[in-house]
C-alpha positions in Angstrom: 106.7 -19.3 91.2 105.4 -17.8 94.4 102.6 -15.4 95.0 105.2 -12.8 96.0 107.0 -13.3 92.6 103.7 -12.6 90.7 102.9 -9.6 92.8 106.3 -8.0 92.5 106.1 -8.6 88.7 103.1 -6.2 88.7 104.6 -3.5 91.0 105.1 -1.1 88.1 102.0 -2.0 86.1 99.5 0.9 85.7 96.8 -1.3 84.3 93.7 -1.8 86.5 94.0 -4.5 89.1 91.1 -4.3 91.7 87.6 -3.0 91.2 84.8 -2.8 93.8 81.6 -0.9 94.5 81.7 2.0 97.0 78.5 3.8 97.8 77.1 2.8 94.4 80.1 3.8 92.3 82.9 1.6 91.0 86.3 2.3 92.4 89.6 1.0 91.1 93.3 0.4 92.0 96.0 -0.2 89.5 98.4 -3.0 90.0 101.1 -0.5 91.1 98.7 0.8 93.7 97.5 -2.6 94.8 101.0 -4.0 95.3 102.2 -0.9 97.1 99.1 -0.8 99.4 99.5 -4.5 100.2 103.2 -4.0 101.1 102.2 -1.3 103.6 99.5 -3.6 105.0 102.0 -6.5 105.3 104.5 -4.3 107.2 101.7 -3.2 109.5 100.7 -6.8 110.3 104.3 -7.9 110.8 104.8 -5.3 113.5 101.9 -6.9 115.4 103.2 -10.5 115.2 105.1 -12.3 117.9 108.1 -13.9 116.1 108.1 -16.8 118.7 104.6 -17.9 117.6 103.3 -19.2 114.3 102.8 -16.1 112.1 99.1 -16.8 111.5 96.6 -13.9 110.9 92.9 -14.7 110.9 90.9 -12.7 108.4 87.2 -12.5 109.2 85.9 -10.1 106.6 83.3 -10.1 103.8 84.2 -9.9 100.2 85.6 -6.5 99.4 88.8 -4.5 98.8 90.1 -5.2 102.4 90.1 -8.9 101.9 91.7 -8.6 98.5 94.5 -6.5 100.0 95.0 -9.0 102.8 95.5 -11.7 100.2 98.3 -9.7 98.6 99.8 -8.8 101.9 100.1 -12.4 102.8 101.8 -13.0 99.5 104.3 -10.2 100.1 104.8 -10.6 103.9 106.0 -13.4 106.1 102.7 -14.3 107.6 100.0 -16.9 106.8 96.4 -15.7 106.1 93.8 -17.9 107.8 90.5 -17.6 105.9 87.8 -17.6 108.6 84.3 -18.6 107.6 82.2 -15.5 108.2 79.0 -17.5 108.8 80.4 -19.4 111.8 79.7 -18.1 115.3 80.5 -18.6 118.9 82.3 -21.8 120.0 82.6 -23.1 116.4 84.4 -20.0 115.2 86.6 -20.0 118.3 87.6 -23.6 117.6 88.6 -22.6 114.1 90.7 -19.8 115.4 92.4 -22.0 117.9 93.0 -24.9 115.5 94.7 -22.5 113.1 97.0 -21.0 115.8 95.8 -17.4 114.9 97.8 -14.8 116.8 95.0 -12.3 116.2 91.9 -11.9 114.0 91.2 -9.0 111.7 87.5 -8.4 111.8 87.5 -4.8 110.5 88.6 -3.3 107.2 90.3 -0.5 109.0 93.9 -1.8 108.7 93.6 -2.3 105.0 91.9 1.0 104.4 94.5 2.8 106.4 97.2 1.3 104.2 95.2 2.3 101.2 94.9 5.9 102.3 98.5 6.2 103.3 100.9 8.1 101.1 104.6 7.7 100.5 106.6 4.6 99.5 106.9 1.6 101.7 109.4 -1.1 101.1 108.3 -4.6 100.7 108.8 -6.8 103.8 112.1 -8.7 103.5 110.9 -12.3 103.0 111.7 -14.9 100.3 109.1 -17.7 100.5 109.7 -20.9 98.6 106.9 -22.4 96.4 106.1 -24.9 99.1 106.0 -22.3 101.8 102.6 -21.9 103.6 100.6 -19.0 102.2 97.1 -19.6 103.5 94.9 -21.9 105.6 91.5 -22.6 104.0 88.9 -24.4 106.0 86.8 -27.1 104.2 83.1 -26.6 104.0 82.2 -28.9 106.8 79.5 -30.9 105.1 80.7 -34.2 106.6 81.9 -33.0 110.0 84.0 -30.3 111.6 85.8 -28.1 109.0 89.5 -29.0 108.5 92.2 -26.4 107.8 93.8 -27.2 104.4 97.4 -26.1 104.0 97.6 -23.9 100.9 101.1 -23.3 99.8 102.3 -20.6 97.4 102.4 -23.2 94.6 98.8 -24.2 95.3 97.9 -20.7 94.2 100.3 -20.1 91.3 99.8 -23.7 90.0 96.0 -23.5 89.6 96.3 -19.9 88.3 98.6 -21.0 85.5 96.6 -24.1 84.8 93.3 -22.2 84.4 94.8 -19.5 82.3 95.8 -22.1 79.8 92.7 -24.3 80.1 90.2 -21.4 79.8 92.2 -19.1 77.5 92.1 -16.3 80.0 94.1 -13.1 79.1 95.1 -9.9 80.7 92.2 -8.2 79.0 89.6 -10.2 80.9 87.9 -8.9 84.0 87.3 -11.5 86.7 84.2 -11.3 88.8 85.0 -12.7 92.2 81.8 -13.1 94.2 82.3 -16.4 96.0 83.5 -16.2 99.6 87.1 -15.1 99.6 87.9 -17.2 102.6 87.4 -20.3 100.4 89.3 -21.9 97.5 87.1 -21.1 94.6 87.5 -17.3 94.9 91.2 -17.5 95.6 92.3 -20.3 93.2 89.9 -19.9 90.3 89.2 -16.1 90.5 92.1 -14.2 92.1 95.0 -16.5 91.1 94.4 -16.4 87.3 94.2 -12.6 87.4 97.4 -12.5 89.3 99.0 -14.7 86.6 98.0 -12.7 83.6 97.7 -9.2 85.2 94.0 -9.1 84.5 91.5 -7.0 86.4 89.5 -8.6 89.2 86.4 -7.2 90.7 85.2 -8.2 94.2 81.7 -8.3 95.6 79.5 -10.4 97.8 77.3 -12.8 95.7 73.7 -11.8 95.2 71.4 -13.5 92.7 69.7 -10.2 91.9 72.9 -8.3 91.9 74.9 -10.7 89.7 74.0 -9.3 86.3 74.2 -5.6 87.4 77.6 -6.3 88.8 78.8 -8.0 85.6 77.7 -5.0 83.6 79.1 -2.4 86.0 82.5 -4.1 86.4 82.7 -5.1 82.7 83.2 -8.7 83.8 84.0 -11.2 81.1 84.8 -14.2 83.5 83.1 -15.3 86.7 83.3 -18.3 89.1 80.9 -20.2 91.2 80.7 -23.1 93.6 77.5 -24.9 94.5 74.1 -23.4 93.6 74.7 -19.8 92.4 73.6 -20.6 88.8 70.4 -22.0 90.2 69.8 -18.8 92.2 70.5 -16.4 89.3 68.2 -18.4 87.0 65.4 -18.1 89.6 65.4 -14.3 89.1 62.9 -13.0 86.6 64.2 -13.3 83.0 64.5 -10.1 81.0 64.7 -9.7 77.2 68.2 -8.2 77.4 69.8 -10.7 79.8 72.3 -11.8 77.1 73.4 -8.2 76.6 76.4 -8.3 78.9 80.2 -8.7 78.6 80.3 -12.1 80.2 81.8 -14.8 78.0 82.9 -17.5 80.4 81.7 -18.9 83.8 83.8 -21.6 85.6 82.9 -23.6 88.7 81.8 -26.8 90.2 78.7 -28.7 91.4 76.1 -27.2 89.0 73.6 -29.5 87.5 73.3 -30.1 83.7 70.0 -28.3 83.3 71.3 -25.2 85.0 74.5 -25.2 83.0 72.6 -25.3 79.7 69.9 -22.8 80.8 72.5 -20.3 82.2 74.6 -20.4 79.1 71.6 -19.8 76.8 70.0 -17.0 78.9 73.2 -15.0 79.5 75.0 -15.7 76.2 78.1 -17.2 77.7 79.9 -20.5 78.1 79.7 -22.4 81.4 82.5 -24.8 82.3 81.8 -27.1 85.3 84.5 -29.2 86.8 85.0 -31.5 89.8 87.2 -30.0 92.5 87.7 -29.6 96.2 89.7 -27.4 98.5 92.3 -30.2 98.9 92.8 -30.1 95.1 94.1 -33.6 94.9 91.8 -35.1 92.3 90.9 -33.7 88.9 88.0 -34.8 86.8 87.3 -32.8 83.6 84.0 -32.3 81.8 84.2 -32.8 78.1 81.7 -32.0 75.3 81.4 -35.6 74.3 80.7 -37.1 77.7 77.4 -39.0 78.3 74.5 -37.3 80.1 74.8 -37.5 83.9 78.6 -38.0 83.9 80.9 -36.1 86.1 83.6 -36.2 83.5 86.9 -37.9 82.6 89.4 -38.3 85.4 93.0 -37.4 84.8 95.6 -40.3 84.8 96.0 -41.8 88.2 92.5 -41.1 89.4 90.5 -44.3 89.9 87.3 -45.5 91.6 88.4 -48.0 94.4 86.5 -50.2 96.8 87.2 -48.5 100.2 87.2 -51.9 101.9 89.6 -53.8 99.6 91.4 -51.0 97.9 90.8 -52.7 94.5 89.4 -51.1 91.4 85.6 -51.4 91.3 83.7 -53.1 88.5 82.6 -51.1 85.5 79.1 -49.8 85.8 76.4 -51.9 84.0 73.3 -50.0 82.8 70.0 -51.4 81.6 68.2 -50.2 78.5 66.8 -47.2 80.4 70.1 -46.2 81.8 69.6 -47.5 85.4 72.7 -48.6 87.2 72.3 -52.4 87.6 75.3 -53.2 89.8 75.7 -50.4 92.4 77.3 -52.6 95.1 80.0 -53.7 92.7 80.5 -50.4 90.8 80.2 -47.7 93.4 83.5 -46.8 95.2 85.5 -43.9 96.3 87.4 -41.5 94.0 91.1 -41.9 94.8 94.3 -40.4 93.5 96.4 -43.6 93.3 99.6 -41.7 92.6 99.8 -39.9 95.9 98.6 -36.6 97.4 98.5 -34.6 94.1 98.4 -31.0 95.1 97.2 -31.8 98.6 99.7 -30.4 101.1 97.9 -31.8 104.2 95.7 -30.4 107.0 97.1 -28.1 109.6 97.1 -29.3 113.1 94.8 -32.3 112.3 96.9 -35.5 111.9 93.9 -37.8 112.3 92.0 -36.2 109.4 95.1 -36.2 107.3 95.7 -39.9 108.0 92.1 -40.6 106.9 92.7 -38.9 103.6 96.2 -40.4 102.9 95.9 -44.1 103.3 98.4 -46.5 101.8 100.2 -43.6 99.9 96.9 -42.7 98.1 94.6 -39.8 98.5 91.0 -40.9 99.3 88.6 -38.1 98.5 85.6 -39.2 100.5 83.4 -38.8 97.4 81.5 -41.8 96.0 81.5 -42.5 92.2 81.2 -45.2 89.6 82.9 -45.6 86.2 81.5 -46.8 82.9 83.4 -49.1 80.5 84.6 -46.0 78.6 86.2 -44.5 81.6 83.6 -41.8 82.3 83.0 -41.2 86.0 79.6 -40.5 87.6 79.2 -38.8 91.0 77.3 -40.8 93.6 77.5 -38.5 96.7 79.7 -38.3 99.8 80.9 -41.4 101.5 78.4 -40.8 104.2 75.5 -40.7 101.7 75.1 -44.4 101.2 71.5 -45.5 101.9 70.7 -49.2 102.7 67.1 -49.8 101.6 65.6 -53.3 101.8 69.0 -54.8 101.6 70.1 -52.7 98.6 72.8 -50.1 98.7 71.8 -46.8 97.0 73.8 -43.6 96.4 72.1 -40.2 96.8 73.4 -38.3 93.9 71.9 -40.5 91.1 68.4 -40.1 92.7 68.9 -36.3 92.9 69.8 -36.2 89.2 66.6 -38.0 88.3 64.5 -35.7 90.5 66.0 -32.6 88.8 64.7 -33.7 85.5 61.2 -32.4 86.5 60.9 -28.8 85.4 59.2 -27.8 88.6 62.0 -29.0 90.9 64.7 -26.4 91.3 66.8 -28.2 93.9 66.8 -31.7 95.4 68.6 -33.2 98.4 68.3 -36.9 99.0 69.2 -38.3 102.4 68.6 -41.2 104.7 66.1 -41.5 107.6 66.0 -44.6 109.8 63.7 -47.4 108.8 61.9 -48.6 112.0 62.7 -52.2 111.1 66.2 -52.1 109.7 68.4 -50.0 107.4 67.2 -46.7 105.8 64.3 -45.1 104.0 64.8 -42.6 101.3 63.9 -39.0 102.0 64.3 -35.9 99.9 63.9 -32.2 100.4 62.7 -30.3 97.3 62.8 -26.6 96.5 60.2 -25.9 93.8 60.3 -23.4 91.1 56.9 -24.4 89.6 53.8 -26.3 90.5 54.1 -29.9 91.7 51.5 -32.1 93.3 51.8 -35.4 95.1 50.0 -37.1 92.2 52.2 -35.3 89.7 55.3 -36.5 91.4 54.0 -40.1 91.4 53.3 -39.8 87.6 56.8 -38.3 87.0 58.7 -41.0 89.0 56.8 -43.8 87.3 58.0 -42.5 83.9 61.7 -42.6 84.9 62.8 -46.0 83.7 66.2 -45.7 85.4 64.8 -45.2 88.9 65.0 -48.3 91.0 61.8 -49.2 92.9 63.9 -49.0 96.1 65.0 -45.5 95.2 61.5 -44.0 95.2 61.5 -41.4 98.0 59.4 -42.5 100.9 59.3 -39.0 102.3 59.3 -35.8 100.4 59.7 -32.5 102.3 58.8 -29.3 100.4 61.1 -26.5 101.6 61.9 -22.9 100.9 65.6 -23.2 101.8 68.1 -26.0 102.5 70.7 -25.9 105.3 74.0 -24.9 103.7 77.6 -24.1 104.3 79.0 -20.7 103.3 80.0 -22.2 100.0 76.4 -23.3 99.2 76.9 -27.0 99.9 73.9 -28.8 101.5 74.4 -30.1 105.1 72.5 -33.3 104.9 73.1 -34.3 108.5 70.8 -31.5 109.5 68.1 -32.8 107.2 68.4 -36.3 108.7 68.4 -34.8 112.2 65.1 -32.9 111.4 63.4 -36.2 110.6 60.1 -36.3 108.7 57.7 -34.4 111.0 55.9 -31.8 108.9 56.0 -28.1 109.8 53.8 -25.2 108.8 56.5 -24.0 106.3 57.6 -27.4 105.1 54.9 -30.0 104.4 55.9 -33.6 104.0 54.4 -36.0 101.5 54.5 -39.6 102.5 54.5 -42.5 100.0 52.3 -45.5 100.8 54.5 -48.2 102.3 53.5 -50.8 99.7 52.6 -48.5 96.8 53.6 -45.4 94.8 51.0 -42.8 95.7 51.9 -39.8 97.9 49.6 -38.1 100.5 
């Protein structure tokens, strides 16, 4: 199936398709109106394109009806939508536009709104894409370097849409709340695509922690998606006695911590399903109810943890009685799809980055992990998040999971700072949601039996915010670059070099 196939199947459907807020009220288009408007928009865009150049149209718009119409226009027309990160500026944004070979950039909703206000029938552009035809370019978040443009084919939209409909039991009666950035994969593949598959209603808005529950109620949303820290942000709003009085039944996303998953489900009366995923969509690890605490989930067949130096399967993780990983150097490796590229269709105009991902006919994710004897996988951070402390290799993610056990710690980012002698020292940045003192942190860490003595943070920076990508992922290279010099708005606690106390 192609995106065009799914849209044309809705061309005579008078059930609601798109909802959005306009001056405080909720507006709506039926599927018939949505497809017809998108066809007019696709025709308008096609008239502006030079047929001698790649038919790439950059879209630099916030979440809203215009972006939703541009998605459908790309499905119906013969052009490729390039999702441009609305938070990038200047030379960085210009480099993205150039790398993606954009003929022009749409930075105003006017074209889409003109198509919406037009009357009269407009034929659908005469194109017949194949499932492996390019539909969209989506840039990676850029946490580990310059963003890369992932080639998103029609089947990379219809495939995940069909998969999630079956996995999550979504139906045409659901209302999908799409508030993650629409230039990124979560909103498109996990929010819009399943609605396109079933003919459900989807509502678009820009994410706001305070606006989340009012939007859910106003739109009648039964399903929502997230990536990164939105659950944390919503939970930080003041709880109300009627929080669970809402239509939401299911929330799906990735990178939430276990405490927030549990708290969000309880507070808002819904189920939260967290899953490992990336824009490249080459590796799938599924959470299951019976998995052990701290695990990422169970990988699908073909996904393994390999030593990036030897290409061999790493040793099973060995834990002591407290749950501390005893053999990190032997157990931690990289998550790899050993069967090939999976759904990864390559990077656009970036052969070096593509070759780095596809080595030896395998897809190397760049994510560190370890695996226990039962096959459960545990996330250990990005490949650049190894810390070498006093001759011992440490991964950042397990330390972060331990820090998040403290009820006063809302977010934790562990990163390396240079040791003056050799190797690294452990630093962390904490966002607090309660009271925490240096003495209280020392007491808490001393009680964590699975925390290696080398993993005790030497420097603890208390911050109000963390540097993030537009998809809420922490940019740790900025934390490392900032060093450990305290500032008026971010004090630093320093642990005694030979002790455990902080000052």
